[in-house]
N, C-alpha and C positions, 0 to 999 in steps of 0.2 A: 579456203574457206572451211574445208572439210575438218583439218588440223583443230582450225578454233573450235568449231563447235564442238570436238570430242574433247576439249579442254574445257568445254563449260563456260567459254567465254562470252558473257555479256555487252563489254564496252573494250574497245581498242583504242590504245594511246597511240597515235604515229609521230614520229618527229625527226629532226635534220639535228645534229650538230655544228654548231657556229664556228668561227674560226678561234672564237676562245675556249670551246669544247662545251659551249652550252646547250642543252638538249632544247629545243623549239618543237613543242608538239601542239597537235591537235587531238581532241577525244570524241571518237563515233560511237554509237552504239552499233552491236553487229550488223544490223540491218542497213543502216547508214553506211558503215563501212564498205558492204559490198558494194552501194550505189556507188560510191567515191571510187571503186575499183572499176566499175564499169564504164562510168564517165572518163575514165583515164585520168590517175592522180596528178595533182600538179601541188605546188608549193611556191608563195611568192618568194623572189629573188634576190628581197632586200638582204637576206641572212649574212649573204658575204658582200654586201655593201653599207653595212654600218659596224660602228666601235663598241667597244666594251660597255659604253654607255647608252647605247642604241641610238646613238645620234648619226645620221645617214652620212657617208664620207665619199660614195662614189656615185656619179650621174646614174641615170635611169636610162632604159624605161625600167618599171619597177612592174614586172608581170608575173604570172603565172607560170612556173617552166614545170616541165612534166619531170616525175621525180620516179625512181626506182625503189622499190621496197625489198629490204634484205629478208627474206624468209628465215635464215639460219638466225637471226638477231632476235627471236621471238623469246620474250621470258615474261613472267607475272609482272604484274604490276602490284608492289609489296602495301600499297595505301588504298587499296578499292578491292574489294571482293569480286571474284569472277572478271577480273580485268587484266589484259595484257599488254604488254610495250612491243613495236616494233621500229627499227632504225631504218628510215629512208635516207636516201642521197638524190642530190639535183643529177637528171638524165641528161640535162642539155647544156647549153654554152657555159652554164656555173661549175658543172663538173670537175675542170680543170682546177680550181681553186678551193677544191674540198680536202680537207688533210685525211679525212678518212678513206676519200676516193683514191690518193695517192698511196695511202697505206695499204690497200687493197692490192692494187697494183705491183708493189714493190713486194709483197706477199707473194704473189703470182709467179714476178721474177726469182725470187730466191726456191719457188716450187720448180722453176724449168731447169733450175742449175742442181736440182736435187736435193733441197734443203727444206725442212719445215722448220717453222719458226714457233718457239716455245716462249714467252713471256709473262711477267707479272709483276705488277707495282705495288709499291708500299707507299705508304701516305704518314705525315706527322701530319695532325691539326689541333687549334686551340677551339676550346669549347668555354664561351663567356656565358656570363648570368645575366644575359641582356635577352630582350626580344627587337624585333623590329620594329617596334613603337620607343621602346627606350634608348634605341642607338639613335634615332632621329629627333628624340628631344635633346638629347646632349651632343647633338652634329657630330657623331661619332667619335667622340674624344673622350678620353680617360675611361673605358670600358670598363664594368666592374668584372671581377675573375670569378670563375668556378673553380672550385678545388683549389683554394690559395695555397693549400699546404702541402701540395703535391709535390714528390719527388723523383728523380727518374727512376722507373721500373717500380714504383714504390706498391709492396704488397697491401699497405695499409690502404693506401687509395683504392686499391683496387676492390680490396673486401668492402671499405664503406661505401664505392659506388657500384658495388658488384650488380645490383638489380638494374642499373640504367645500361650497364655494359652486355649485359647479358640479353638485355631488350632491345638493344642496336644490332646486336648479333643475330638475333631473331628476324628483326626485319630486314636484313641484308640476305640472310637465307631464302626469306619470303620471296626475294628480288632475285633471287639465281645470282648474286654474286659471292664467287668463291670467296670464303676466308681462310687464311692461314693461321693467323694469331692476332690479337687485338689486346690492347694492354694501356696502361699510363705510362708516358714519356717526360720529356725533362722541362719541368718547370708548371706553374699554375694551369690546371685545363687542359695541359698538353696531352694528346692521347697518340698511340702509331698502330696502324693496321698494315698487314701485312696478307695480299689478296694472293688466291691460289694461281698455278700455272693454267695459261691456255694461251691458242693460237694467235697470231700479231693483233690480229681485228677484233677479234673474242677479246682478247687481253685488254686491249685500249677502250673496250665495249665497257668492259667490268667497271675499268679503272673511273671512267666518266660515270658511270650508275651509282659507283659507288661514293663519290662526291656527293650527287643530287640525291641519294636517300639518306646520307648521312647528313644532310643540313635539313633535310625536309623531316627527318627523323627529331634531330634537335629542336626545330622550330617548333613541333608539334609538343614538346614538352617545356616551352618557354624559356628556350635557349637558343644559342647561335654557335654554329659549328664555321670557324673561320680557315679558309684555306689559302691564307693571303701568306708570299712568302716569309715577311717580317711585318710582323703586325704591329711594334713597336722597338724601340731600343731597348726595352727592358723585356723583352719577349725573344725565346731562342730562334733561328731560323727553321724554318719548316720545310721537310725535303719530301719529294716525289720520285725518289728512286726508281730506276727499270731494271730487272733482273732479264737477262735473256742468254737463251742456249738455241743452236739449233741442230737439228736430228736428220738423220739419213732418212728421206721418206719411204724408202723400201723397208728397211730394218727397225727404224726407231732408234737406232744407234746414237747415242751423245757424239757427234762428231767435234765437239769443243777438246774432248779426252783424249789423252794417249799416255795408256800406262807404260809404252816404253820411253815416255820422255822423263829426263830427271824432274822436271817441273810438272809434269802432267798435262803439260798445253799441248795440244796437237797443232799443227801448221795453220791448218786453218783457224783456230781460235788466235793463235798470233798474228794473222794477216788481218784478221775481223778486227782486232783491237787495235791494231796500227791504224785500221783505216777509219776506227771513231778518234783515236788520239791526234792523227794528223788535220782531220776536215773539223774538229771540235771548235778551234779557235776563229774561225771564219764563218762556221755556221753555227755558232752558238745563239743566235736568234730564233732559231726553230725551236730549242728546248727551253729556253729562258725569254720567253715573249711579252713580259711585261716590265714596266719599269721598276717595279715592287720586286722582281727577282732578283736584279742586281745589289739590292740592300743587304740582301742574305750572304752574298759572295763575298764576304768582309771577316777581318779578324775578328775571334772572339767566338764566331759561328762553326761549327762543325761541317763546313762546307768547303770543298777542293777551291781554289784559286789559281789553278792552273790547269792545263792540257795533260794533264800526267795520267801513269799507270803505275799498278804494283798486284802484287800477290797476297790477297788478302789485307793490303792497306787501307784503313777506312780514311784515311785522309786523301787519297789519289780519287781523281776524277773517274777513273775506270778500276775498280777493284775486281782482280780476277780470282776465283775460286775453281782452280784446277782439279781439285778433288773432293770426295769421291766422285765417279761417272755420273752416278746418277743425280749429285747436286754439282756437277762442273756447269759453270755459267760466270759471265761477266756481268758486275752491276755499275750503271751509270749513275754516278752519283752528283752531278751538276744538276740536274733539274730540281726544280722545288715544288711544291704541294700545289701550286696554280699552275703547272705544266699542261700544255693541250695533250694529252694521252696519245692522240692518233698522231700528231705531227712529231713528237718525240719519237714515237717510236718508227716512224718513216724516217726521220733523219739517222737514225741508229741502223737501221736495215740498209738503208742505202749506203752509207758511208764503211758498213763492216763489208758488204758486198762489194764494193769499189776496192778494198784494202786486198779481198781474196782474188780479183780479178787481176791488180796490178801487184801484187806478189808483196805490198808494203811491208815495210819492217819496222819494228819496235825500237823506240830509244830505251837506253837505259830505264829501268823502274826507279821509282822515287824512292827516296828514304826519309825516314823520320815523318815529321808533319805534326798536325795538330791545332786546335782552334785559335793558339797563340801564334804560330810557326807560319811564315812563308812557304808556300808551296813549290816543289820544284819543277819545272815543265815551261812549254810554252805560254807568254801570259794572255789571258783571256781580256775581252772586252771590260771596260769599266763601268757601262751603262749601254740602255737601249740604243742610244744613238750611235755610240760607237760598233754596236753589235749590228745594228741594221747596215751602217756604213760598209763594213767588212763584208756582211753576206752581199749586197748588193754589186762589190769587187770581185765577187767570187764567179767566175766563169762555171767551175766543176759545180757547183750548186745547182746553176741552171741544166747543166747536163743530166744530173740525177734526178731531179725534182720538177723539171721543166720550167723553161723560162716564164711562162704568161703566171706562173703559181711565185715564183721567186721575185716577178717585178710587182705583181700584186701584193705580196707581203711584206716586202720593204716597205713599200709606200704606207701602209696600215700600220706597221711600226714606227715608221716616221712620226706619223699623225699622232700616236700613241703618245711619243716620248714628247712632242711639242705642245700636245694639250695639256702635259703636268710639269712642264717646264717652269712654265710663269707662276704656278702655284706655292704660294709661301705656306709655311707652317710656323705655330706659335712658337717652335723651338728656335727657329730661325731669326722670328721677330725678336725674340727674347735675347739672343746671341748677339745681334747686331744695330736693333733699333735706338738704342741710347748710346753708343758709339760717338763721341763728337765728330 
């Protein structure tokens, strides 16, 4: 409480990230927050019992479970003066179901092995010239475009919309979201933002709050920001790439880099990358958890379509940047803009540490690639149903992330796929309705 008073906080927003990465919060005045702590803080456990539409899918009881508040997560609330945000998580029976808690445990495992995690996410997103009301008036069909003339990395669009971009940058800074770069990307209304580097849990928190603050910023400006992986056939696929490296916890040295190796890749980097490549096919659902995510992994998009790796090749699932040492890292390019950053980072760390532990060997790097070229490497699941089935069949996934979580997560993904399987689009009716 003394820290909050020193910061001049008058209000405290406390919340938990649900399975989809949505921040579910309650607001307290400082005095009521102090009372909340004294009474033993709890939060209803329904967050891990409902789906993306808030339909309950798991049996009760629905009770208030004890929660633990992460003091290190403290940050300003950018939309309210003298207010702060704190991340909490379940401390009772629901804790094994929390992606953030799993990531916390894996980051601790890495630390016990002498590795510090450094990560940063980058997102593409689409801004629409729509409000919450106008989207519903047209039943979310044919959204109006923002910046319809935008071209990839357009200096013209950046100049025309400079005030809006600068205001978003200021909002993110006010919310302590570290931003490395921000600009226009591929197609109408498309932006790309690269976040600054942080530890594993902190980087995932930054990513989740980046999406929250960005969506709120544009809604407050009568626009809508979409992080759907594929908003429509005429839109580009939107990524949520993860940049990741390990450092020596004692010296801070980047252990992914080896100046003596011809390619600059250390043995640790090779094994860590191999672990990800080997496990991606069976565990893809952990980083591509929505039905929509698989629409992005199709020809025509700058998205990988196999479990592959290569040095500096943007078509590979894992792009390795071995030099210089200060920037040595891998980039996981399969995750989309709607990915749960806590769960995706948990998968990458678990798979990478498994690769180090087992001395996993890299397959040959892919060559070629591009939006209309088939990727090389092991095939990926084509949809969420196949991804859930492959994850369910993986005993290794249960060993690495916990059997209770994998069983629970597989059930939620099967449910998500089944809900949307019977939905029929206008395009599908137009294609088949009049066939004799």
